[in-house]
LUMLOVO-14173 format. One record per residue: residue in one letter; x, y, z of N, C-alpha, C in turn. Coordinates in Angstrom, 2 decimals, padded with zeros to 5 digits, always signed. Atoms other than C-alpha are relative to their C-alpha. Layout:
<pts>
a/X/Y/Z/X/Y/Z/X/Y/Z
...
</pts>
This chain:
<pts>
m/+000.43/+001.65/-000.96/+093.44/-164.59/-069.22/+000.09/-000.65/-001.25
p/+000.26/+000.92/+001.26/+094.71/-166.92/-072.10/-000.64/-000.92/+000.31
f/+000.96/+000.87/+000.37/+091.67/-169.09/-073.24/+000.68/-000.77/-001.27
s/-000.33/+000.19/+001.06/+093.42/-171.03/-075.34/+001.02/-001.80/+000.13
i/-000.95/+001.29/-000.46/+094.81/-175.18/-075.87/+000.92/-000.34/-000.64
r/-001.45/+000.50/+001.08/+098.29/-176.36/-077.52/-000.36/-001.34/-000.50
p/+000.38/+001.21/+000.98/+097.32/-178.91/-080.05/+001.18/-001.13/-000.19
e/-001.16/+001.32/-000.15/+101.10/-180.54/-079.46/-000.15/-000.03/+001.40
r/-000.59/+000.77/-001.66/+100.59/-180.87/-075.60/-001.09/-000.91/+000.75
s/+001.44/+000.84/+000.11/+098.07/-183.04/-073.85/-001.03/+000.70/+000.63
f/+001.50/-000.23/-000.09/+095.19/-182.74/-074.11/-000.82/+000.26/+001.14
k/+000.44/-000.44/-001.53/+094.12/-183.30/-070.24/+000.68/+000.89/+000.77
s/-000.78/-001.03/-000.85/+096.32/-181.10/-069.22/-000.25/+001.57/-000.39
e/+000.15/-001.03/+000.80/+095.72/-178.59/-071.49/-001.71/+000.74/+000.67
f/+001.53/+000.03/-000.53/+092.04/-179.02/-070.53/-000.53/+000.76/+001.19
h/+000.08/-000.19/-001.66/+092.35/-178.79/-066.61/+000.83/+001.58/+000.06
k/-001.18/-001.33/+000.02/+095.24/-175.80/-067.08/-001.34/+001.40/-000.75
v/+000.50/-001.70/+000.63/+092.30/-172.99/-069.39/-001.12/-000.39/+001.29
a/+001.84/-000.33/-000.47/+088.90/-174.35/-067.04/+001.08/+000.74/+001.42
k/-000.34/-000.17/-001.71/+091.07/-173.80/-063.66/+000.85/+001.37/-000.31
r/-000.36/-001.90/-000.01/+092.46/-170.36/-064.60/-000.96/+000.65/-000.17
q/+001.08/-000.83/-000.18/+089.12/-169.07/-066.10/-000.65/+000.09/+001.38
l/+000.19/-000.28/-000.97/+088.20/-170.33/-062.89/+000.45/+000.96/+001.37
r/-000.59/-000.55/-001.18/+090.41/-168.82/-060.54/-000.27/+001.58/-000.24
h/+000.24/-002.42/+000.74/+090.15/-165.04/-062.89/-001.12/-000.37/+000.86
a/+001.26/-000.21/-000.28/+086.64/-165.34/-062.01/-000.25/+000.09/+001.60
i/+000.37/+000.00/-001.65/+086.94/-165.88/-057.91/+001.30/+001.07/+000.32
d/-000.99/-000.96/-000.82/+090.09/-163.42/-057.66/-000.75/+001.09/-000.61
v/+000.38/-001.06/+000.20/+088.07/-160.58/-059.48/-001.23/+000.28/+000.91
l/+000.79/-000.28/-000.93/+085.47/-161.23/-057.36/-000.10/+000.18/+001.50
e/-000.98/+000.00/-000.96/+087.44/-161.33/-054.09/+000.15/+001.50/-000.19
q/-000.92/-001.25/-000.21/+089.64/-158.28/-055.33/-000.98/+001.08/-000.26
q/+000.97/-001.09/+000.58/+086.78/-155.96/-057.06/+001.10/+001.21/-000.85
p/-000.58/-000.73/+000.85/+089.44/-154.22/-058.76/-000.20/+001.44/-000.62
s/+000.81/-001.21/+000.75/+087.16/-151.62/-060.90/-001.37/+000.35/+000.64
g/+001.37/-000.06/-000.57/+084.04/-152.05/-058.18/-000.82/-001.56/-000.52
l/+000.92/+001.12/-000.26/+080.99/-154.61/-057.99/-000.34/-000.42/-001.37
d/+000.56/+000.08/+000.92/+079.76/-154.38/-061.04/+001.14/-000.56/-001.10
e/-001.20/+000.27/+001.11/+082.58/-154.84/-063.50/+000.56/-001.64/+000.49
a/-000.49/+001.37/-000.43/+083.81/-157.95/-061.01/-000.78/-001.03/-000.38
i/+001.00/+001.24/+000.77/+080.40/-159.38/-062.14/-000.09/-001.10/-001.02
h/-000.23/+000.09/+001.24/+080.80/-158.61/-065.63/+001.16/-001.22/-000.21
e/-001.16/+000.69/+000.20/+083.79/-160.48/-065.49/+000.36/-001.20/-000.10
a/-000.08/+001.05/-001.18/+083.35/-162.93/-063.49/-001.23/-001.17/-001.11
r/+001.58/+000.39/+000.89/+079.80/-163.88/-065.94/+000.70/-001.00/-001.33
k/-001.15/-000.05/+000.52/+082.74/-163.41/-068.64/+000.67/-001.55/-000.31
r/-001.25/+001.35/-000.20/+084.92/-166.15/-067.54/-000.66/-001.58/+000.39
l/+001.22/+001.65/+000.39/+081.67/-168.75/-066.75/-000.49/-000.50/-000.88
k/+000.71/+000.25/+000.86/+080.05/-168.43/-069.96/+001.24/-000.89/-000.97
r/-000.65/+000.73/+000.77/+083.24/-169.23/-071.55/+000.55/-001.80/+000.64
v/-000.21/+000.74/-000.32/+084.55/-172.30/-069.48/-001.29/-001.39/-000.13
r/+000.79/+001.04/+000.87/+081.07/-173.79/-070.34/-000.46/+000.14/-001.32
s/-000.67/+000.44/+001.21/+081.70/-173.63/-073.33/+000.33/-001.13/-000.52
l/-000.85/+000.71/-000.37/+084.47/-175.30/-072.83/-000.71/-001.38/+000.38
y/+000.43/+001.31/-000.76/+082.83/-178.23/-071.02/-001.21/-000.54/-001.39
r/+001.52/+000.37/+001.02/+079.72/-177.82/-073.82/+000.96/-001.03/-000.72
l/-000.55/+000.39/+001.42/+082.65/-178.55/-076.55/+000.15/-001.71/+000.11
v/-000.62/+001.72/-000.13/+083.59/-182.24/-074.55/-001.29/-000.91/+000.19
s/+001.10/+000.58/-001.15/+079.56/-183.11/-073.57/+000.16/-001.00/-000.73
r/+000.11/+001.55/+000.14/+079.37/-185.95/-075.42/+000.98/-000.53/+000.12
e/-001.29/+001.18/-001.02/+082.61/-187.36/-074.36/-000.15/-000.07/+001.25
k/-000.07/-000.34/-001.69/+081.91/-186.47/-070.71/-002.02/+000.52/+000.32
p/+001.36/-000.23/-000.64/+077.97/-185.98/-070.52/-000.64/+000.58/+001.33
k/+000.22/-000.29/-001.81/+077.74/-186.59/-066.71/+000.65/+001.22/+000.33
f/-000.99/-001.77/-000.31/+080.47/-184.10/-066.20/-000.90/+001.24/-000.13
f/+000.80/-001.46/-000.12/+078.72/-181.31/-067.97/-001.06/-000.08/+000.46
v/+001.16/-000.42/-000.89/+075.43/-181.93/-066.58/+000.00/+000.59/+001.03
r/-000.38/-000.61/-000.95/+076.65/-181.24/-063.45/+000.37/+001.32/+000.20
e/-000.57/-001.23/+000.44/+078.82/-178.75/-063.88/-000.16/+001.32/-000.87
n/+001.01/-001.06/+000.78/+077.10/-176.76/-066.65/-000.99/+000.53/+001.01
a/+000.93/-000.79/-001.07/+074.05/-176.56/-064.12/+000.88/+001.12/+001.19
r/-000.36/-000.24/-001.50/+076.10/-175.69/-060.91/+001.24/+001.43/-000.55
l/-000.46/-001.56/+000.34/+077.81/-172.28/-062.86/-000.77/+000.43/-000.66
r/+001.19/-000.70/+000.21/+074.75/-171.78/-064.38/-000.76/+001.06/+001.01
k/+000.28/-000.30/-000.93/+073.55/-171.60/-061.29/+001.00/+001.46/+001.05
i/-000.42/-000.97/-001.11/+076.25/-169.10/-059.81/-000.27/+001.13/-000.85
a/+000.69/-001.36/+000.65/+075.81/-166.97/-062.97/-000.84/+000.88/+000.55
r/+001.63/-000.78/-000.55/+072.07/-166.34/-062.07/+000.19/+000.75/+001.01
s/+000.41/-000.94/-001.46/+072.88/-165.03/-058.58/+000.83/+001.11/-000.09
l/-000.50/-001.10/+000.54/+075.16/-162.55/-060.20/-000.48/+000.72/-000.57
s/+000.48/-000.70/+001.00/+073.05/-161.06/-062.29/-000.64/+000.82/+000.00
s/+001.27/-000.55/-000.30/+070.03/-159.36/-060.91/+000.67/+001.44/-000.31
l/-000.33/-001.39/+000.35/+072.36/-155.78/-060.89/+000.33/-000.32/-000.93
r/-000.64/+000.01/+001.86/+074.08/-156.83/-063.93/-001.38/+000.84/-000.99
d/+000.93/-000.05/+001.02/+070.60/-156.99/-066.03/-000.16/+001.44/+000.32
a/+000.85/-001.11/-000.13/+069.62/-153.75/-064.13/+000.55/+001.39/-000.68
a/-000.69/-001.25/+000.82/+072.29/-151.92/-065.50/+000.02/-000.32/-001.07
a/+000.16/+000.05/+001.15/+072.00/-153.69/-068.43/-000.74/+001.19/-001.56
l/+001.33/-000.25/+000.08/+068.85/-151.95/-069.04/+000.24/+001.93/-000.99
v/-000.33/-001.43/+000.12/+070.19/-148.20/-068.38/+001.23/-000.21/-001.62
e/-000.95/+000.32/+001.24/+072.72/-149.04/-071.07/-000.22/+000.17/-001.43
t/+000.52/-000.05/+001.01/+070.34/-149.66/-073.40/-001.00/+001.59/-000.21
a/+000.72/-000.98/+000.27/+068.01/-147.13/-073.21/+001.12/+001.19/-000.17
r/-000.91/-001.01/+000.07/+071.23/-144.57/-072.79/+000.53/-000.94/-002.19
y/-000.85/+000.74/+001.47/+072.22/-146.59/-076.81/-001.64/+000.71/-000.69
l/+001.65/-000.29/+000.91/+068.25/-145.47/-077.90/+000.21/+001.62/-000.21
h/+000.29/-001.96/-000.20/+069.03/-141.77/-076.37/+001.13/+000.41/-001.00
e/-001.24/-000.67/+001.40/+072.14/-141.37/-078.79/-000.64/-000.14/-001.51
r/+000.68/-000.20/+000.86/+070.05/-142.08/-081.50/-001.29/-000.07/-000.48
a/+001.63/-000.89/-000.09/+067.32/-140.05/-080.88/-000.61/+000.65/-001.64
r/+000.25/-000.79/+001.61/+065.22/-138.83/-084.31/+000.57/+000.86/+000.64
d/+000.16/-001.62/-000.16/+064.77/-135.61/-082.84/+000.28/+000.35/+001.89
n/-000.43/-000.26/-001.32/+065.58/-133.51/-079.73/-001.67/-000.14/+001.20
e/+000.74/+000.22/-000.91/+061.98/-134.18/-078.65/-000.01/-001.81/+000.76
e/+000.02/+001.24/-000.18/+062.37/-138.06/-078.71/+001.53/+000.00/+000.99
a/-000.85/+000.16/-001.07/+065.88/-137.66/-076.83/-000.14/+000.45/+001.35
a/+000.36/-001.10/-001.57/+064.20/-134.90/-074.04/-000.70/-001.46/+000.50
s/+000.58/+000.89/-000.84/+062.07/-137.70/-073.54/+000.88/-002.05/+000.43
i/-000.73/+001.33/-000.75/+064.24/-141.03/-073.19/+001.04/+000.77/+000.69
d/-001.22/+000.17/-001.50/+067.10/-139.45/-071.18/-001.47/+000.35/+001.33
r/+000.91/-000.14/-001.12/+063.62/-138.85/-068.95/+000.31/-001.90/+000.46
i/+000.65/+001.57/-000.25/+063.41/-142.76/-069.31/+001.14/-000.36/+000.78
v/-001.09/+000.40/-000.47/+067.18/-143.12/-068.43/+000.66/+000.52/+001.09
a/-000.10/-000.29/-001.70/+067.15/-141.07/-065.14/-001.09/-001.26/+000.67
a/+001.23/+001.07/-000.31/+063.87/-143.62/-064.42/+000.78/-001.05/+000.41
l/-000.59/+001.79/-000.31/+066.15/-147.00/-065.13/+001.11/+000.53/+001.05
t/-001.38/-000.16/-001.18/+069.12/-145.34/-063.12/-000.62/-000.26/+001.16
a/+000.39/-000.04/-000.96/+066.73/-144.87/-060.51/-000.36/-001.22/+001.07
r/-000.09/+001.28/-000.28/+065.99/-148.20/-060.13/+000.98/-001.25/-000.28
r/-001.03/+000.96/-000.42/+069.04/-150.04/-060.58/+000.54/+000.15/+001.48
d/-001.01/-000.34/-001.02/+070.48/-147.98/-057.78/-001.11/-000.92/+001.62
q/+000.55/-000.17/-001.05/+067.23/-148.88/-055.90/-000.31/-001.54/+000.04
i/-000.66/+001.00/-000.15/+067.85/-152.49/-056.38/+001.38/-000.41/+000.87
s/-001.56/-000.61/-000.89/+071.54/-151.50/-055.38/+000.02/-000.27/+001.88
s/+000.27/-000.10/-001.37/+070.24/-150.78/-052.07/-000.51/-001.01/+000.91
t/+000.65/+000.92/-000.85/+068.07/-153.44/-050.90/-000.32/-001.59/-000.74
r/-000.49/+001.52/-000.22/+069.24/-156.53/-052.34/+001.03/-000.59/+001.46
t/-000.88/+000.56/-001.28/+070.76/-158.94/-050.33/+001.51/+000.29/-000.06
d/-001.47/-000.87/-000.53/+074.58/-158.11/-048.76/+000.64/-000.03/-001.21
p/-001.23/+000.28/+001.21/+076.70/-157.51/-052.01/+000.93/-000.97/+000.70
a/-001.24/+000.44/-000.42/+079.51/-158.96/-049.95/-000.07/-001.80/+000.44
e/+000.45/+001.91/+000.03/+077.75/-162.30/-049.28/-000.44/-000.81/-001.29
t/-000.23/+000.47/+001.48/+077.04/-162.70/-052.59/+000.64/-000.36/-000.52
a/-001.93/+000.18/+000.78/+080.67/-162.48/-053.96/+000.09/-001.08/+000.80
t/-001.27/+000.94/-000.98/+081.88/-164.83/-051.01/-000.64/-001.94/-000.34
d/+001.07/+000.98/-000.07/+078.46/-167.42/-051.49/+000.81/-000.75/-001.31
a/+000.12/+000.62/+001.22/+079.25/-167.60/-055.49/+001.93/+000.09/+000.01
v/-000.88/+000.70/+000.13/+083.28/-167.81/-054.73/+000.64/-001.42/+000.76
a/-000.38/+001.07/-000.54/+083.21/-170.66/-052.51/-000.72/-001.27/-001.12
a/+000.54/+000.49/+001.42/+080.89/-172.17/-055.36/+000.97/-000.51/-000.88
l/-001.05/+000.04/+001.17/+083.78/-171.49/-057.70/+000.81/-000.32/+000.21
r/-001.39/+001.12/-000.69/+086.28/-173.11/-055.54/-000.35/-001.56/-000.14
k/+000.15/+001.92/+000.09/+084.30/-176.61/-055.66/-000.09/-000.66/-001.50
a/+000.85/+000.14/+000.99/+083.41/-175.91/-059.06/+001.96/-000.48/-000.41
g/-001.31/+000.30/+000.40/+087.65/-176.17/-059.49/+000.40/-001.33/+000.56
k/-000.53/+001.35/-000.07/+088.18/-178.93/-057.65/-000.87/-001.60/-000.35
a/+000.73/+001.27/+000.84/+085.48/-180.92/-059.32/+000.72/-000.21/-001.55
l/-000.55/+000.82/+001.44/+087.74/-181.01/-062.37/+000.97/-000.67/-000.17
d/-001.11/+000.90/-000.20/+090.30/-182.94/-060.68/-000.66/-001.43/-000.49
d/+000.46/+001.30/+000.32/+087.73/-185.99/-061.50/-000.02/-000.76/-001.59
i/+000.37/+000.03/+001.47/+087.87/-185.50/-065.23/+001.12/-000.49/-000.70
s/-001.65/+000.65/+000.70/+090.32/-187.32/-067.41/-000.64/-000.81/-001.25
f/+000.34/+000.72/+001.57/+089.97/-188.60/-071.48/+001.01/-000.90/-000.45
k/-000.59/+001.36/+000.43/+090.71/-191.86/-072.86/+000.47/+000.13/-001.85
g/-000.75/-000.64/+001.16/+092.83/-192.23/-075.69/+001.05/+000.98/-000.24
g/-001.24/-000.79/+000.37/+095.54/-190.63/-077.64/-000.34/+001.71/-000.65
h/+000.45/-001.65/+000.25/+096.08/-187.48/-079.35/-000.50/-000.22/-001.40
r/+000.74/-000.43/+001.09/+094.28/-188.70/-082.80/-001.38/-000.07/+000.63
r/+001.39/-000.20/-001.06/+091.32/-189.62/-080.17/-000.43/+001.42/+000.09
h/+000.12/-001.12/-000.48/+091.00/-186.35/-078.68/+000.05/+001.24/-001.44
g/+000.70/-000.75/+001.48/+091.07/-184.77/-082.83/-000.92/-000.35/-000.11
k/+001.49/+000.40/+000.08/+087.91/-186.63/-083.26/-000.80/+000.40/+000.87
m/+001.29/-000.53/-001.94/+086.52/-185.94/-079.67/-000.70/+001.41/-000.49
l/-000.21/-001.43/+000.29/+087.08/-181.91/-080.89/-001.15/+000.16/-000.97
a/+000.69/-000.04/+001.56/+086.00/-182.57/-084.43/-001.75/-000.24/+000.78
k/+001.02/-000.25/+000.07/+082.83/-183.56/-082.80/-001.75/+000.52/+000.74
g/-000.19/-000.91/-000.63/+082.45/-181.41/-080.69/-000.46/+001.36/-000.44
w/+000.29/-001.13/+000.20/+082.51/-178.63/-082.56/-001.31/+000.11/-001.33
d/+001.05/+000.11/+000.99/+080.61/-179.73/-085.60/-002.27/-000.36/+000.76
d/+001.48/-000.25/-001.42/+077.32/-180.46/-082.17/+000.03/+002.00/-000.09
t/+000.54/-001.63/-000.49/+078.14/-176.33/-081.40/-000.66/+000.40/-001.52
i/+000.52/-000.46/+001.48/+077.39/-175.73/-085.77/-001.55/-000.26/+000.04
r/+001.61/+000.36/+000.12/+074.39/-177.62/-085.33/-000.69/+000.88/+000.76
r/+000.85/-000.14/-000.96/+073.03/-176.40/-082.26/-000.72/+001.51/-000.40
a/+000.01/-001.28/+000.33/+073.63/-172.88/-083.85/-001.21/+000.12/-001.04
r/+000.75/-000.44/+000.88/+071.90/-173.24/-086.90/-001.38/-000.89/+000.45
r/+001.04/+000.46/-000.36/+068.87/-174.99/-084.96/-000.59/+001.02/+000.51
a/+000.58/-001.55/-001.00/+068.66/-171.54/-082.93/-000.29/+000.63/-001.27
l/+000.50/-001.25/+001.03/+068.77/-169.37/-086.25/-001.51/-000.71/-000.65
t/+001.65/+000.14/+000.83/+065.77/-171.54/-087.68/-001.08/+000.62/+001.42
a/+000.83/-000.38/-001.16/+064.51/-171.07/-084.53/-000.20/+001.84/+000.24
c/+000.26/-001.71/-000.19/+064.45/-167.22/-085.10/-000.86/+000.51/-001.35
e/+000.81/-000.61/+001.13/+062.58/-166.94/-088.30/-001.33/-000.08/-000.06
g/+001.48/+000.13/-000.06/+059.27/-166.02/-089.16/+000.28/+001.27/+001.55
k/+000.30/-000.96/-001.10/+057.50/-164.38/-085.76/+000.58/-000.85/+001.20
a/-000.53/+001.04/-000.93/+060.15/-165.46/-083.51/-000.30/+000.97/+001.28
s/+000.00/-000.37/-001.39/+059.88/-165.08/-079.80/+001.69/+000.96/+000.68
a/-001.55/-000.37/-000.08/+062.74/-163.11/-078.03/+001.24/-001.44/+000.25
e/-000.96/+001.37/-000.82/+063.79/-166.57/-076.04/+001.16/-000.45/-001.06
a/-000.33/+000.60/+001.42/+064.66/-167.85/-079.62/+001.37/+000.97/-000.40
f/-001.45/-000.75/+000.50/+067.56/-164.83/-080.48/+000.67/-000.08/+001.16
h/-000.93/+000.24/-001.27/+068.55/-164.93/-076.50/+000.66/-002.02/-000.60
t/-000.87/+000.89/+000.65/+069.27/-168.82/-077.74/+000.85/-000.29/-000.93
l/-001.32/+000.14/+001.71/+071.00/-168.15/-081.42/+001.59/+001.16/+001.10
r/-001.31/-001.12/-000.18/+073.47/-165.39/-078.82/+000.55/-001.45/+000.32
k/-001.13/+001.44/-000.93/+074.29/-168.47/-076.56/+000.70/-001.18/-000.68
r/-001.00/+000.62/+001.15/+075.41/-170.50/-079.36/+001.22/+000.47/-000.83
t/-000.76/-000.54/+000.37/+076.77/-168.47/-080.86/+001.21/+000.81/+000.53
q/-001.02/+000.45/-000.79/+079.10/-167.78/-078.05/+000.85/-001.15/+000.69
d/-000.98/+001.86/-000.06/+079.84/-171.47/-077.94/+001.06/+000.06/-000.99
y/-001.13/+000.22/+000.95/+081.25/-170.97/-081.18/+001.05/+001.09/-000.04
r/-000.98/-000.73/-000.26/+082.85/-167.95/-080.55/+001.47/-000.50/+000.74
a/-001.33/+000.26/-000.89/+085.10/-169.58/-077.81/+000.35/-001.13/-000.40
c/-000.67/+001.31/+000.93/+085.60/-172.69/-079.89/+001.43/+001.01/-000.49
h/-000.66/-000.62/+000.48/+087.65/-170.12/-081.86/+001.10/+000.21/+000.57
l/-001.05/-000.69/-001.10/+089.19/-168.59/-079.14/+001.01/-001.42/+001.16
l/-000.23/+001.39/-000.26/+089.75/-172.34/-077.84/+001.34/-000.68/-000.50
l/-001.03/+000.51/+001.13/+091.77/-173.44/-080.56/+000.56/+000.32/-000.97
h/-001.18/-000.92/+000.95/+093.22/-170.45/-082.36/+001.25/-000.51/-000.41
p/-000.85/+000.35/+000.60/+096.40/-172.16/-082.06/+000.33/-000.71/-001.79
l/-000.07/+000.71/+001.41/+095.62/-174.46/-085.07/-000.18/+000.88/-000.91
w/-000.44/-001.56/+001.41/+094.89/-171.46/-087.81/+000.01/+001.02/+000.98
p/+000.60/-001.22/-000.55/+095.39/-168.31/-086.25/-000.55/+000.88/-000.66
a/+001.24/-000.33/+001.02/+093.98/-166.87/-089.43/-001.00/+000.16/+000.07
a/+001.51/+000.27/+000.56/+090.73/-167.69/-090.17/-000.70/-000.52/+001.54
m/+000.19/-000.33/-001.25/+090.50/-168.04/-086.45/-000.52/+001.01/+000.64
t/-000.20/-001.16/-000.68/+090.81/-164.37/-085.46/-001.14/+000.57/-000.97
a/+001.44/-001.05/+000.70/+088.30/-163.32/-088.55/-001.31/-001.19/+000.08
k/+001.09/+000.18/-000.42/+085.85/-165.96/-087.49/-000.58/+000.55/+001.53
y/+000.00/-000.84/-001.53/+086.20/-164.86/-083.97/-000.76/+001.20/-000.01
n/+000.34/-001.16/+000.19/+085.84/-161.56/-084.87/-001.90/+000.42/-000.31
a/+001.64/-000.17/+000.49/+082.38/-162.06/-087.05/-000.42/-000.27/+001.14
a/+001.34/+000.87/-000.47/+080.79/-164.17/-084.44/+000.30/+000.80/+001.82
s/-000.19/-000.74/-000.88/+081.91/-161.48/-081.90/-001.45/+001.19/-000.68
g/+000.75/-000.66/+000.45/+079.85/-158.67/-083.83/-001.28/-000.57/+000.06
l/+001.65/+000.62/+000.27/+076.51/-161.33/-084.27/+000.29/+000.29/+001.59
i/+000.09/+000.82/-000.92/+076.97/-161.92/-080.48/-000.47/+001.57/+000.57
e/+000.38/-001.13/-000.96/+077.01/-157.78/-079.43/-001.36/+000.48/-000.80
l/+000.95/-000.43/+000.34/+074.18/-157.29/-081.96/-000.85/-000.81/+000.40
l/+000.91/+000.71/-001.04/+071.94/-160.37/-080.53/-000.05/+000.61/+001.84
g/+000.33/+000.15/-001.01/+073.13/-159.05/-077.29/-000.85/+001.70/+000.14
r/+001.01/-001.25/-000.15/+071.17/-155.39/-077.92/-001.55/-000.75/-000.67
v/+000.92/-000.03/+000.26/+068.51/-157.15/-079.48/-000.91/-000.61/+001.24
c/+000.23/+000.64/-001.26/+068.32/-159.25/-076.02/-000.67/+001.45/+001.14
d/-000.09/-001.63/-001.24/+068.37/-155.42/-074.11/-001.30/+000.16/-000.03
l/+000.56/-000.66/+001.05/+065.77/-154.30/-076.35/-001.86/-000.74/+000.85
e/+001.42/+000.66/-000.48/+063.12/-156.71/-075.38/+000.01/+000.01/+000.99
l/+000.49/-000.56/-001.63/+063.63/-156.34/-071.79/-000.12/+000.61/+000.45
l/+000.45/-000.59/+000.44/+063.44/-153.75/-071.98/-001.46/+001.13/+000.07
c/+001.62/+000.12/+000.75/+059.78/-153.67/-073.72/-000.61/-000.17/+000.77
d/+000.94/+001.05/-001.57/+058.57/-156.28/-070.70/+000.30/+001.16/+001.16
l/-000.34/-000.41/-001.32/+060.06/-154.00/-068.01/-001.42/+000.91/-000.02
v/+001.19/-000.99/+000.30/+057.57/-151.13/-069.39/-001.49/-000.37/+000.20
e/+001.30/+000.85/+000.04/+054.77/-153.59/-069.51/+000.15/-000.21/+001.63
t/+000.13/+000.54/-001.86/+055.38/-155.01/-065.70/+000.28/+000.66/+000.77
e/-000.56/-000.97/-001.10/+057.03/-152.07/-063.95/-000.30/+001.51/-000.52
h/-000.13/-000.92/+000.60/+055.29/-149.46/-065.57/-000.12/+001.51/+001.49
h/-000.76/-000.72/-001.69/+055.38/-147.80/-061.81/+000.78/+001.52/-000.51
h/-001.25/-001.43/+000.30/+058.58/-146.09/-063.24/+000.12/+000.70/-001.10
f/-000.14/-001.19/+000.89/+057.64/-144.22/-065.93/-001.46/+000.71/+000.41
e/+001.74/-000.62/-000.20/+054.94/-141.43/-065.36/-001.21/+000.82/-001.33
n/+000.08/-001.11/+001.02/+055.09/-139.50/-068.39/-000.22/-001.14/-001.15
a/+000.67/+001.41/+001.35/+052.79/-141.75/-071.49/+000.68/+000.78/-001.23
d/-000.03/-000.27/+001.69/+054.21/-139.42/-074.33/+001.79/-000.52/+000.36
d/-001.44/+000.70/-000.32/+057.98/-140.32/-072.43/+000.06/-001.47/-000.93
l/+000.50/+001.59/+000.32/+056.29/-144.03/-072.99/+000.15/-000.40/-001.55
a/+000.27/+000.23/+001.28/+055.41/-143.68/-076.31/+001.25/+000.37/-001.11
h/-001.14/-000.23/+000.37/+058.62/-142.03/-077.97/+000.92/-001.17/+000.54
l/-000.72/+000.97/+000.01/+060.38/-145.17/-075.98/-000.24/-001.62/-000.87
l/+000.66/+000.99/+001.08/+058.15/-147.73/-077.52/+000.18/-000.39/-001.95
y/-000.37/+000.37/+001.49/+058.62/-146.87/-080.92/+001.44/-000.07/-000.69
a/-001.84/+000.08/+000.06/+062.73/-146.09/-080.67/+000.32/-001.96/+000.20
i/-000.79/+001.60/-000.39/+062.63/-149.96/-079.20/-000.47/-000.98/-001.37
i/+000.36/+001.04/+000.83/+060.68/-151.18/-082.04/+000.47/+000.15/-001.16
f/-000.42/-000.39/+000.95/+062.01/-149.25/-084.68/+001.68/-000.89/-000.17
h/-001.25/+000.24/-000.51/+065.82/-150.66/-083.28/-000.08/-001.54/-000.03
q/+000.41/+001.53/-000.12/+064.46/-153.99/-082.98/+000.05/-000.84/-000.86
q/-000.15/+000.96/+001.32/+063.66/-155.06/-086.24/+000.67/+000.38/-000.33
h/-001.57/+000.24/+000.40/+066.73/-153.24/-087.76/+000.63/-001.36/+000.20
d/-001.67/+000.15/-000.31/+068.96/-155.06/-085.64/-000.84/-001.75/+000.30
r/+000.28/+001.00/+001.16/+066.90/-158.32/-086.05/+000.20/-000.52/-001.13
h/-000.43/+000.59/+001.60/+067.07/-158.66/-089.45/+001.55/+000.09/-000.13
d/-001.23/+000.20/+000.27/+070.60/-157.62/-089.73/+000.83/-001.23/+000.61
a/-000.82/+001.23/-000.50/+071.46/-160.30/-087.19/-000.13/-001.26/-000.74
l/+000.29/+001.52/+000.31/+070.10/-163.07/-088.87/+000.34/-000.23/-001.23
l/-000.56/+000.01/+001.43/+071.62/-161.79/-092.30/+001.25/-000.88/+000.05
r/-001.38/+000.58/-000.66/+075.09/-162.36/-090.19/+000.29/-000.93/+000.53
a/-000.03/+001.73/-000.44/+074.03/-165.31/-088.81/+000.33/-001.67/-000.83
e/-000.08/+000.28/+001.39/+073.21/-166.96/-091.85/+001.35/-000.14/-000.39
d/-001.24/+000.56/+000.39/+076.83/-166.38/-093.16/+000.65/-000.30/+000.49
i/-001.62/+000.51/-001.25/+078.98/-167.23/-089.77/-000.55/-001.76/-000.49
f/+000.66/+001.32/-000.36/+076.32/-170.70/-089.53/-000.13/-000.60/-001.40
g/+000.91/+000.58/+000.97/+075.63/-171.22/-093.64/+001.41/-001.24/-000.69
v/-000.33/+001.01/-000.11/+077.39/-173.74/-095.62/+001.60/-000.04/+000.12
d/-001.78/-000.59/-000.37/+080.85/-172.13/-095.53/+000.45/-001.23/+001.18
a/+000.12/+001.41/-001.28/+080.63/-174.33/-091.99/+000.42/-001.18/-000.36
d/+000.23/+001.02/+000.41/+080.10/-177.33/-093.68/+001.24/-001.28/+000.70
d/-000.98/+000.55/+000.06/+083.53/-178.37/-093.72/+001.08/+000.18/+001.51
e/-000.59/-000.68/-001.03/+084.71/-177.07/-090.53/+000.93/-001.00/+001.02
a/-000.34/+001.14/-000.90/+084.89/-180.20/-088.15/+000.93/-000.72/-000.59
t/-001.15/+000.30/+001.28/+087.27/-181.56/-090.80/+000.74/+000.67/+000.04
r/-001.36/-000.38/-000.03/+089.57/-179.21/-090.97/+000.65/-000.48/+001.20
i/-000.32/+000.39/-001.78/+089.84/-179.20/-086.87/+000.79/-001.09/+000.19
e/-000.73/+001.87/-000.04/+090.58/-182.97/-086.73/+001.46/-000.22/-000.84
l/-001.76/+000.30/+001.50/+093.10/-182.72/-089.86/+001.16/+000.96/+000.86
l/-001.02/-001.08/-000.50/+094.71/-179.77/-088.07/+000.39/-000.33/+001.64
w/-000.70/+000.04/-001.63/+095.00/-180.83/-084.55/+001.03/-001.30/-000.49
i/-000.40/+001.26/+000.46/+095.86/-184.42/-085.89/+001.71/+000.26/-000.83
a/-001.32/-000.35/+000.32/+099.11/-182.61/-088.09/+000.48/+000.72/+001.05
f/-000.96/-000.87/-000.87/+100.03/-180.58/-085.14/+000.75/-001.23/+000.96
g/-000.77/+001.14/-000.77/+100.69/-183.69/-083.28/+000.80/-001.31/-000.23
g/-000.88/+001.07/+001.55/+102.37/-185.73/-086.36/+001.28/+000.36/+000.34
</pts>
């Protein structure tokens, strides 16, 4: 599903086409569920993240539109998230099981995986009718698509280049603020925010890939690696929180001890690695990126 804007074409038409295509795909996958509900939810949420990143890129130009539509898409994503979050905890425990230090730790975490799987299945069986949830999300997505009909952009090609450069610069600045917040004894929320801002940055590279394919692909891949690592950091924190708030799922104290040790060990390592990668991606080399974007955009329209 293409997610890119052709710089030689009308920005307004490209913006509409890209956003509507992503929303349409989210609708289709929720209605058809070709690989089951879990995968449909995962795919739909991915499309919503892309659209929100696109809207954030032009948020300085269209602040009211961004605030309204970002809130709408965030609400849709949250309505779909409960089962996916439960499934993510199972996947995180399996990750720890695969990297167990010894057979004893592996056996303990294997029992944790079984307990988390049972919890996921229980949530699935007791939640609101999934068909109704998907139907409600689809209805909201149709309204989101219709809202695009009201947005337009002033000026011509050069003005749009300046707008994109400002949006790109804002994206980097937000990511740097998020990175600074992760230093020292940072909260789990700080790393979650850094992940979201890195997702915005990655989406920008995918969106404007035609401007400079080789460089955009390299940065996209670097951001993807960081996002995956930060996702694991966040999932490990969620698993740790679950142990504290829903300890009734885990009856064996020794199993919990093994689990918590594994979480702490991998979390410390992954946090350190994530900060090093983020400093490399959002460091001084990123200072001139916005200027390059503007120049490349103008060159394509020349």
